Every structure is written in structure tokens, then in C-alpha cells.
C-alpha positions as CSV (number, residue, x, y, z in Angstrom):
1,M,-169.7,-10.6,-40.0
2,P,-173.2,-12.2,-39.9
3,R,-173.5,-15.6,-38.1
4,P,-173.9,-18.9,-39.7
5,P,-177.5,-20.3,-39.3
6,V,-178.2,-23.3,-36.2
7,A,-179.5,-25.6,-38.8
8,A,-176.2,-25.4,-40.6
9,L,-174.4,-25.9,-37.2
10,R,-176.3,-29.6,-36.4
11,G,-174.0,-32.4,-37.8
12,E,-176.8,-34.4,-38.4
13,S,-174.0,-35.7,-41.2
14,A,-173.4,-39.8,-41.3
15,I,-169.0,-39.3,-40.7
16,P,-169.8,-37.6,-37.0
17,T,-172.7,-39.7,-36.0
18,V,-170.1,-43.0,-36.8
19,L,-167.5,-41.1,-35.4
20,T,-169.3,-40.1,-32.0
21,L,-170.6,-44.0,-31.4
22,L,-167.5,-45.7,-31.9
23,V,-166.4,-43.3,-29.4
24,S,-168.8,-43.9,-27.2
25,A,-168.8,-47.7,-28.0
26,W,-164.8,-47.3,-26.8
27,F,-165.1,-45.8,-23.5
28,L,-167.8,-47.8,-22.9
29,A,-165.5,-51.0,-23.8
30,A,-162.9,-49.7,-21.3
31,G,-165.0,-48.6,-18.1
32,G,-166.5,-51.9,-18.5
33,A,-162.6,-53.9,-18.5
34,I,-161.7,-51.6,-15.9
35,L,-164.9,-52.8,-13.8
36,A,-164.3,-56.4,-15.1
37,D,-160.3,-56.0,-14.2
38,R,-159.7,-59.2,-11.9
39,A,-155.8,-58.2,-11.4
40,P,-155.8,-56.6,-8.1
41,A,-157.8,-59.9,-6.2
42,A,-154.7,-62.1,-7.5
43,E,-152.2,-59.7,-6.6
44,A,-153.0,-59.8,-2.8
45,V,-153.4,-63.7,-2.6
46,Q,-150.2,-64.1,-4.4
47,T,-148.3,-61.0,-2.3
48,A,-150.1,-63.7,0.8
49,H,-148.2,-66.8,0.2
50,A,-145.1,-64.8,-1.0
51,A,-142.2,-64.7,1.7
52,P,-141.5,-61.5,3.1
53,T,-139.4,-58.8,1.5
54,V,-136.6,-57.8,4.4
55,V,-134.6,-54.5,2.9
56,C,-131.4,-53.3,4.9
57,S,-129.0,-50.9,4.9
58,A,-127.1,-48.2,6.2
59,P,-129.4,-44.7,7.1
60,L,-128.7,-41.6,4.9
61,S,-127.7,-38.6,5.2
62,I,-128.1,-35.7,3.1
63,V,-125.9,-32.6,3.5
64,P,-125.6,-30.5,0.9
65,A,-122.2,-29.8,-0.7
66,T,-122.5,-26.2,0.0
67,H,-124.2,-22.9,1.3
68,E,-125.7,-20.9,-1.4
69,R,-127.5,-17.7,-0.4
70,I,-130.1,-15.9,-2.9
71,T,-130.5,-12.3,-2.2
72,V,-132.9,-10.5,-3.6
73,E,-133.2,-6.3,-3.9
74,A,-135.7,-4.1,-5.1
75,Q,-136.8,-0.6,-4.5
76,R,-140.1,0.4,-3.7
77,G,-141.9,3.1,-5.7
């Protein structure tokens, strides 16, 4: 089966170009929003002024109800 010429696969159409530009702009805006996010700093200030939370509970002991044994048998050769 003959291969198509490389010039046919260049994608110089307007639709792929516009789509590529839109996706690139979206990722640029998302990256800028992540870098400009000030929520962690505001969260640190809020937790510094909040009263400490104390949680008391009895220690848990997790013991399995049954013991299961798995035996694997195989022959060599």
C-alpha cells in the first residue's frame, strides 16, 4: 500500500489551527490560574487563628475473625 505524501498530512487547514490555538490558550489560562491561586496562603492564616481540634477515641484493635490458608500446588516439568 503506497504511503500518502507528507504534504497531504501537514494540517494547514483553518480548523486544526484554530483548535490548536484554543487548546493552547486554555492551558495557558489554567496554568496562570494555578500560579495565581492564593487559597493556600489564606487557608494557612485561617488555620493559625482557629482553635485546635482535639479528637479522642479508644484505640482500635483490628483482628481478623477467621484465618484462611491458601495452598498453591504445582508440578514442575
